[in-house]
N, C-alpha and C positions, 0 to 999 in steps of 0.2 A: 454869286447866288446858290444859293440851297434850293432844290426841290425832292418833296419827299410824295412816295405813292402811300395812299392809303388805299387799301379792300376792303367795300363793304358789304358784309355776309350775312347776319341776321342784326338782331336789336341790340345798340350799341351796349359791348360788354368786355374793353379788353384796356390797360394800362398803356401806357406807353413811355419813350424818353424822347428827345429831340434829336437825338440821331440816331433813331432807330426806326426802321417803319410801324407804322400803326395800322392793327386789323381791327376795323370797326362792323359790327355784324348787323345783317339787314335780310329779313324774311331767310329766303334761298336765293336771293339773286346777288351775284358777284358785280361789285360796279370798282373802277380802277380810277381813282379823282388824281389832278396834280396840282400841288399845290407852291404856288413859288413864293420864299422866303426870301427878305433883301438882307430882315437884318435877323440875324440869329435868335437874339434875345425876346421877340414878338413870337416864336414857334408857339409857346403851348397856346398865347393867344389865337392865333389861327386854328389851333385844335379844337378847342374848347369851343369854340362858336360852333364846330359841328358836331360837336357831343350834347350840345344843348338843342341845337335846332329840332325841328319836329321831323318824323317821317317822310309825310308829306310835302314839307318844305324844302327837304334833304334833294327828293324825287325833283321837284318845278325846278330849282335852281339847277340838277343836273342839266335838265331838257335844256333849258335856256343860256347856257353856259357854250358855248365856243371851243373847242380843246384847242390847247398849243399846239403848235405847227410840229414840235422838236420834245425828245422826253430824255433827257439825262437819264444814262443807266444806275437805278438805286439796288438796293441790296434786296435780294429778291425776297417776295413774302414767304414768312415762316409758314408750314402747314398748319392747315382747321382742321385738327380733330372732333374737337366737343362738338360743334356742327355737324360732324356726319354721323357721329353716335347718334348724335341727338337725332337725326333722319329716319337713320337706319331701325330706329326704335318703331317708329311711326310705318314708315313705308312697309314694313317686314307685317304688322300688324292689320294693315289695310291691303297686305298681299293674302293674308290668312281671312279676311272679311272675303273678297272677292274669291278666292278660293272655295269660299262656303257656299255661295251665290252659284257661282260654275259647278257644283255636285264633287266639290273636294276638300271637306270640312277636316278637321284637326283629326290623327286617328286615335285619339285620346279623348274623354268626353271631360277631362279638368284640364286646361292649359294654360298656364301663368306666364305674363309677360312683364319684367319690369319697365316702369313707367312714369315719371312725375308727373306732377301735375301740370305744367307747363305744356309737354308732350300730348298729354289726355285731351288737354284743349285745343292744341292744335290737333290733332285724330280728329275732333268732335267737326270741328271748322271745315276740315278738307272732306269728311264724308259727308255735309252738309251742301258742300259744292259736287259733288257728284249726286244729283238727287236720284238716277236711278238704284246705285247702290245706298245710298243713307235708308232709302226705303225699304228696302230689304233687307238692312241690318237691321234698322228700328222694328222690324215688324216679322223677321224668323231667325235673327238671331239671339242667344239669352246670352249675354255677359256680363258681368261686375265688373266695377273699377273703386279700389281704397284707397285713397289719397295716404293713408297714413302710415301703410305699408310700401306705397308708391307700387302697385299691382294693379295690373288688367286679366282681368280671369276668361278667359270664352268656355261657356258651359255647352257641351254637342249631348244631349240625354241618349238614352237605349231604349230599348223598348219595357227592360226590364225594369229600369228607373222611373219611367213613366209609367205603367203598367201598375207599378206595387205605390207610388204617388197615390195613383187618381181610385184607386181601389181604397185606401188607408180614408182618401178627405170622405168617400161615401160612408166607410163604416164610422167616421166620427159624426159624421152628420146623421147618421141612425142613432148612436149614443146621446148626443142631444135632442132629438127628438123624442128617444125614451125617457128622459132625463124631465122635460118639459111637460109630457100625459103623466109622470108620476109625482112630479111636483108645481102642480099648475101654478104657485108662485115666480116661478123661475122665466113661466112663458114668453111674456112681455121682454126679458132681456135674449131669451135663444132668441123668439123670432126677426132680433134684428140682425145677428153673425150671420154672416158667408161667408162660404169660400170663394177670394177673389185671387186670378192670376196677373201678373205679370209684375213692373219694376214698382221698387218702394225707392224712393227718392232724399238725399241727404243730405246738409249741410253742414261743413266744420271749420271751422274758422276760416269764412267765407271760402271752403271750398264746396263744390258743387260734386255731388259720386253719387250710384246708385249700386245697390245687390236686386237681385231678381231672385225669389225665394221658389224652394219648389212647392210649397205650401203657406201661405198663409188664411187667417181665417182675420175678419175684420168685421167689427159693432160700426153700424153705419152713424151711430152719434161719434167714434171716436175718429182722431187725426190719424193714429197710427194703429193697423193688427195688431192685436192683442197678442197674436198666438202667431211664430213663426216654424216651420218645418223644415231641414233640409235633410237628403237622402244622401245618404252618399258612399264613396266607397275609397277605396285607394291610394287613389291622386286627390283626393278633394278632403280624407280626411285630417289631415293637417291644418288643413286652413280654417276648420271649425272654430276653433277658438277667436282668428280674427274674425269670423263672420258675425261669433256672439258679441265681440265689445263691440264691433259697429250697430249691430241691430239695439243693443239693450241700450247703448252709451249715446249715441244721435242721436237716438228720438227720445232722450229724457226719459227713459223707464215706460214709453210708453208703449215699446212691443216689451212686454213682461216677459216672455219666455220663446228662448230659444230651444228647440228640442233637435240631434243629431241620430240619423237612424242611419246605422255605418252596415252596409253589405256584402260580404266576403263569397262571392257567387264562384268565381274560380277557380281559386284556393282552398278554398272548402264553405261549409254551408253557415258557419257562423254566422250569425249576425245580434248586432248589441246597440243599445242606445244609452244617450246621453243630453241631458239636459243642464244649459246654464238660465239663471233668473241675477236680477239685479241688486244687493245689496247696496244702500243708503247709509249716513248716517252724518252728523252735525259735523259741519266745515268750520275753521276757526275763524271765517267770514260771517259766519250765518245760514250761509248758504247749505244746504246738503251737497255730500260730496257721493257721488256713487261708484260704485267697484260691481264688477261681473265675476262669477262664483260659480263652480261647476258642480252642482247638487248629487247629481247622477255622474256617474263616469265608466264609459262604456259596459254597462251592465249585459251579460250576455242574457238571453231571450231564447233564441237558438244556439243548438252546439252544430259540432262537427257533423254531423249524418242529418242535420237537418230534422232535430226532432225538439218540440218547448221544452224551457226550462222554466220548470212550473212553481219555482222560487222565485222565476224574477217579476218584478211590480209591473211589466210589460208600461203599455204607455198611461199615466196618470194624468189629468190637465186638472185641476180646481175651475171650476166655472167661472169663479171672479178672472180668472187666468187671460181670460177674453177680449179685455176691455181692460182700460185704465178704471184706477181704486173711485173715481169720483161719479161712474155709472155701475159699476158694479158693489159700491154701500149698500146693504141691506141684501143682499144676494145669501140665504142657506148655504149651510158648508156643505157643499155638495161636490163631486168630480165625476167628468167626462172620463173612461178607463176603457181601453185597450187592452186585453190580458195578452199576455203571452202565446194561447193558444191561436187567437184571432189572429193575432200580426205574424206567426208561423201560415198561416192557412195563404192570407192574402199574399205573402212573398211564394212562397208553392206556386200558385197562381199565374202569379207574376212570370216565376220561373219558365210556366207550361209555355208562356206565350212568348216569351221571349225565345223557346225552342221552334217553337211552331215560325214563328214570323222570322227565322236563321234559317232552317230546314227546308221552309216551303211543307211542314209537315200538314196532312190532311189529305179530307178527299179533293179531288184535283179534274175538273172537266176533262171532253178529250179534244185531243191537239186539234186542232185548227192550221188550214194554211192561214198564213199573215200575209196579208195584202194591204200595203201602207202606203198611202196615196204620197206622189210625187210632191217632191218640196222642191223650194226653189231656194237656188243658194243665198246663203248669206251676204248682205253686202260686206264690201272689206270692211275689215277693223282698223279703222284710226287710232291711235292712241291720244287716249284720253290724256286732259290738263295734270294729272297727277302719275301717270306715268312719265309725259314730258319732263316735268319735275323731277319725278327719279331718274331719270336717262341722264340730264342735265347734272344734277349730281353727281351722279357717276364719273361725268364726265370730266368734272371740274376737281374729282376726287385724284382720276388718274392725275389727272394734270400738277396737280399738289404734292402727289406722292412724287412723280418725276424732278420739279422742284424743290422736293426734300433732301433727297441725294444730293443737288450740290450746294445745298442751304449752306451746311458744314465750313465749304474749301470757297466758294462764292463771298459770301456774307464776309467772312474778314476782309477779302483785299476789296469788295464796295466798300463797306465801313472806312476802311481806311482812305479810298480814295475822297469819300465822302468829308470826312474831315479835312484833309491838305486843300478841298473845296473852300470852304468854309476860312 
């Protein structure tokens, strides 16, 4: 009689040979089952039944099966490295989210983590299972997921970043209002444009993802915002082209333009602007093809000393860019323009507020004697389900690492004895 040990740890995904142990994957649970085979020729059929069974049917069969009274030693199970790597990525990001919730956010404002689509789906599932953490992350943490680049980005904004973005939104609204007064035929269109916050959700080849832009202007009758603006810094700068492609292509050109405003606050006072738009051309099958082109490449509007560069065009947004062409047809040829001097003024004000919030500058009240109320000690913290899973994963990893050391030697002798048993 030949006996084969099969380990189930995640979705079924491992090939095997009749005379070697078979590794099947099932979630994060490791289940060892014993299959007795009287005729070696039927071994493939036995394993096939396990491979094709549904996960729930497998679990139910495990619950109803009485374990055998004895176990014949077989080859040690090889270490499971791929699943450990999968879980570590998800666990790392969950740990970062928990750190944000507990007041320990990432030290840089733009942090990128490698994460494939399957891992992203698992991350979403685990987040939703932790209602408290999910509520915090959904409401307070800004993060993007890019399935094409297989990466998740956590955005931690700064006073400089947020203040500049807020002031720029106010300025663009002023320019829109001025345009509506001077060219009354634009009024109906402009009145339907709003500055909106929050995530934009996309779908590409069945994969759902999202981005949370710094600024977006959305026409009430359009499915997509027409204008998206990202305020960047050194860590974020190299991701702008990826963001532009995702915004413009995944919306089929519904997002007409993406603007990147790059701030170099610590190293110098240089600031620049970049602009991406979608270019379409007839496809071979008759369907239009689109590609993203960069129309403006890091044009400086402020020099290293903080002075405006008057030769710069600043930020110029044609009015018809604020919505798809079907909604902007018939508009006069006009643009919303924020010149380099105004951009520099907004940025200088944001820098002042950033310094003030960091150094606590300004008039302060007289010191008081601070009497805090007596606070009851928090209830003893217990391990959440997620932490239990991670701890179990660590335990299994230690166990498999220990097995890995002896696998090379013991595996050969065990396989030899199995062959003799046949």
